[in-house]
C-alpha positions as CSV (number, residue, x, y, z in Angstrom):
1,M,29.0,48.5,-12.2
2,T,29.8,45.0,-12.4
3,D,33.8,44.1,-12.6
4,H,32.5,41.0,-15.2
5,H,34.4,40.2,-18.3
6,P,33.8,37.8,-20.5
7,P,35.3,34.7,-21.1
8,E,38.6,34.4,-22.7
9,V,40.5,31.6,-24.6
10,L,43.7,31.4,-26.4
11,F,44.2,29.0,-29.6
12,V,47.4,28.2,-29.0
13,C,49.5,25.3,-32.0
14,V,53.4,25.8,-33.6
15,H,52.7,28.3,-36.2
16,N,49.7,29.9,-35.3
17,A,49.4,30.3,-39.3
18,G,46.2,27.1,-39.7
19,R,44.2,25.8,-37.7
20,S,44.5,28.0,-34.1
21,Q,43.6,30.4,-36.8
22,M,40.3,28.4,-38.1
23,A,39.5,28.4,-34.2
24,A,40.1,32.1,-33.1
25,A,37.5,33.1,-36.3
26,L,35.3,30.5,-35.6
27,L,34.8,30.9,-32.2
28,D,35.0,34.7,-32.9
29,H,32.4,34.6,-35.2
30,H,30.0,32.7,-33.4
31,A,30.3,33.8,-30.1
32,A,29.2,36.9,-31.2
33,G,30.8,39.3,-28.6
34,R,30.3,36.7,-25.5
35,I,33.6,35.4,-25.5
36,T,37.1,37.0,-26.0
37,V,39.7,35.1,-28.6
38,R,43.1,35.3,-29.2
39,S,45.8,32.9,-31.2
40,A,49.3,32.4,-31.3
41,G,51.9,30.1,-32.1
42,S,55.1,29.1,-30.2
43,E,56.9,29.1,-33.4
44,P,55.2,31.6,-35.8
45,A,54.5,31.0,-39.3
46,G,55.6,33.6,-41.7
47,Q,52.6,33.8,-43.0
48,L,48.4,31.8,-43.4
49,N,48.2,28.4,-45.1
50,S,46.5,30.1,-48.1
51,V,44.0,26.6,-47.8
52,A,43.0,27.6,-44.8
53,V,42.0,31.1,-45.6
54,S,40.5,29.0,-48.6
55,A,38.7,26.7,-46.4
56,M,37.0,29.8,-44.2
57,A,36.4,31.7,-47.1
58,E,34.0,29.0,-48.5
59,I,31.8,29.2,-45.3
60,G,32.0,33.8,-45.5
61,I,35.0,33.3,-43.0
62,D,37.8,36.1,-43.9
63,I,40.6,35.0,-42.5
64,S,43.3,36.8,-44.8
65,H,44.4,40.5,-42.6
66,E,44.9,38.2,-40.3
67,R,48.9,37.2,-39.3
68,P,50.4,34.5,-37.4
69,K,51.6,35.4,-33.6
70,P,54.1,34.6,-31.3
71,L,52.7,33.8,-27.7
72,I,53.0,36.3,-25.6
73,S,53.4,35.1,-21.8
74,Q,51.3,37.8,-21.1
75,V,48.4,36.4,-23.3
76,G,48.8,33.0,-21.9
77,W,48.2,34.8,-18.4
78,T,44.9,36.9,-18.9
79,A,43.3,33.4,-21.2
80,D,40.4,31.6,-19.0
81,V,41.0,29.1,-21.4
82,I,44.1,27.7,-22.8
83,V,43.1,25.5,-25.9
84,T,46.0,23.7,-27.4
85,M,46.5,22.3,-31.0
86,G,49.1,19.8,-31.0
87,C,52.2,21.8,-29.9
88,G,53.0,19.7,-27.5
89,D,56.1,21.0,-25.4
90,A,56.6,23.7,-27.2
91,C,52.9,25.3,-25.4
92,P,54.6,26.9,-22.4
93,V,52.7,25.7,-18.9
94,Y,50.7,29.0,-17.3
95,P,49.5,26.8,-13.3
96,G,45.9,27.7,-12.3
97,K,44.2,27.6,-16.2
98,R,42.0,25.2,-18.0
99,Y,43.4,23.4,-21.0
100,L,42.3,21.7,-23.4
101,D,44.2,19.7,-26.2
102,W,42.5,19.2,-29.2
103,D,43.9,16.4,-30.9
104,L,43.7,18.5,-35.1
105,P,45.6,16.8,-38.1
106,D,48.0,19.9,-39.3
107,P,46.8,21.7,-42.7
108,V,50.2,22.2,-43.7
109,G,50.8,20.6,-47.6
110,Q,47.1,18.9,-47.0
111,P,44.5,19.1,-50.1
112,L,41.3,21.8,-49.4
113,E,39.3,18.3,-49.1
114,V,41.0,17.7,-45.7
115,V,41.3,21.5,-44.8
116,R,37.7,21.2,-44.9
117,A,37.4,18.5,-42.9
118,I,39.9,19.6,-40.4
119,R,37.8,23.1,-40.0
120,D,34.4,21.6,-39.7
121,D,36.1,19.0,-36.8
122,I,36.7,22.8,-34.8
123,R,33.7,23.8,-35.9
124,R,32.1,21.6,-34.1
125,R,34.1,22.2,-31.3
126,V,34.1,25.4,-31.2
127,Q,29.9,25.5,-30.7
128,I,30.7,22.5,-27.6
129,L,33.4,25.7,-25.9
130,I,30.4,28.5,-26.9
131,D,27.5,26.4,-24.8
132,E,30.1,25.6,-21.7
133,L,30.9,29.3,-21.4
134,A,28.8,31.7,-22.3
135,P,25.3,29.8,-23.7
136,V,22.6,32.1,-25.1
137,P,19.9,32.0,-22.6
138,A,16.4,30.3,-23.8
139,G,14.5,32.6,-25.7
140,A,16.4,34.7,-26.2
141,K,18.0,36.5,-30.1
142,L,21.7,37.4,-30.3
143,Q,22.5,38.6,-33.9
144,R,25.9,37.5,-35.5
145,A,28.0,40.5,-36.1
146,G,27.6,42.0,-39.7
147,S,24.4,40.2,-39.9
148,S,20.1,40.5,-39.3
149,A,19.1,37.2,-39.2
150,P,19.4,35.8,-35.4
151,W,22.1,33.1,-34.5
152,R,21.4,30.1,-33.8
153,S,23.9,27.2,-32.6
154,P,23.6,24.2,-34.7
155,S,22.4,22.1,-31.5
156,A,19.3,24.9,-31.7
157,A,18.5,24.2,-35.7
158,D,18.8,20.5,-35.2
159,P,18.1,18.0,-32.0
160,R,20.5,15.3,-33.6
161,A,23.6,17.9,-34.7
162,E,26.0,17.3,-31.4
């Protein structure tokens, strides 16, 4: 028996109500179980950003059941990769962890059109992260959870895609 575990990614922003929730849902959806995903906030909000919930629903991902969560030390220590999104000095540092800082606008108070653009930028970055952490072997077919259609990365569907 091997001791192999899927890589774990933690998305952190201040309120854990928009960017980090969208990123976690997109990674969870597209990685199809190949990556463990968590999200948290340094100062969690009381509820999710309703426009972020709507933007995700447009692409068939329901995050309405999620709740902003506080960043606790144990979650940071178990993550292989920590992706910060605008929390600056409010995000604690866990020595020895791989950090990515995604400079993304805060969706708070933004109209749906702006939040869609943020979501699409996150989706592009998530796909790159998946390709780095858990690439699908050539010729392998991966099913999305709850779908009968094989999963294909955007880059596999269109060689011009980033």
